[in-house]
N, C-alpha and C positions, 0 to 999 in steps of 0.2 A: 427402434430406438430415435430419437430427436435428437439435433443439436444445433445450439444456436452460441454464435458467436457477434461480440461487440468490441469495438475499441474506444477508450477513451483519450482523448488528449488532454492533456492538464497543462500547463505553463504557471510556477508560481512566480511571485514576483520577487520574492528573498528567498536566499541559499537553503533554509530549513522551513520548513511547513508541514503541517498535519492537516488533512484532509478529509472531510469524512467523506466518504464512498457509499455508505448504506441505501442513500434514496435513488443515487445513479444505478446501482446494482437493482433495487427493487423495480425499476422502471426498467430494466432489462429483462428479468423475469417475466414481469407481464405480457415485454413485447413475446417472448419467445414460446407462449402458452404451455410451457413446460407444468405441470404440474407435482409429477415425482424422480426424483433426482438427485442431481449432486452441481454447484456451482463454484468454479473456480474464477478467484481474482486475482489476476499476475501482475506485478511489479515488472515491466518489460525491459529495464532500466539494470545495471548493475551498482546505482547508487542510490536506489531509491526503494522504497519498501512497501509490502502489502500485508496489513496484521490485523488482528481480534484485540478490541478494550472496549473501555468504559469511555462513553463519550462526555465526559468530564474536563472542562479548561486546564483545572488544576492539576488534574495526572498528567497531560500534553505538557505543561510548562516543568513536571516531573522529568517526564521522559527527555525533555530537552536539554536540560541543567545534567540528569547521568550519561547519557550520550555525551556529553558533549568533554565531559570527566574521564570517561574511558577511551573517548578518541577524539582530542580537543584537535579543532581545526588548524590552531596554530601554535607553536612556529612549523612554517611550512617543511622547513628543514631535518623535523624531527623526523619524516619519512622516505624512506626508500624509493616508495613509488613516484613522489612528486618530483617534477623535472621540467616534462613537458604539461602535463596537469599541476594541479595543486588541491588533490579530493581525493587522497587516500585516505583521510579521517571518512570520508564519505561511504567509501567501500568498506570500511570496516565498519559504520553505522549500520548498515543494510545488513551485516551478515549478523549482526544481535537479533535487528529485528524483524528478520524472514524476507523471503520473495514472496509468499504467496498464500492464500486461505482455501480452505473446500469446506463449503456450508451445505447441511444438507438439505434439498426442496421437500417440503411436504404441504402435501395440500395447495400448492400453489405459491406456498411464502418459504420464505428463508427461516430458517429452523433453527432457530438463537437458544443460548440459555439466555436467562434473566442478563440484563443489561450490557449484553456482547453489540457490538456497531463494526462495520467493517473501515477502515480508515488506509490511507495512503500517507505514507510518512518520505517526503523530499529530502533529503541531504546535499544536494549538489542543484539547483536548482538555476531557473533563469532561463530556461527555456525548454522546449517541447517535448514530455514527455509520455510514452504510452502507457496504459492500463489495458490489459485484457480481460474479456468477462467471457469464459466459456461456461454453456449451460448443458446439461445431458440428463436426457431422460425420457420418462414420456407424459 
């Protein structure tokens, strides 16, 4: 069995953002040479997420509004966590959106269902954050 590891560094200019990662993951898969196996994509920060959904801008705006209703950023003093930092809402949003995804690799391709794509969700941006791509297989 082979193993391949690649780390992406992302730095969003805004506090919150959704970034389409599928093209970067496909490049990593091609670099790996792995044809059959599994691909893990993992947000390596507790205020960011990796998830699978449709690449549709209206849906991304819906996520933003829905998450802000679930865990509004302000007022900061509504959260016990806030004190040194003001990012309690980002921790909660990450909990809802998830930490990582695993996608099957079949015949050298990501084995998606219709419309599935991989996204990075940033909930406390404006600084460098890492995303791990780990691929195992043959």
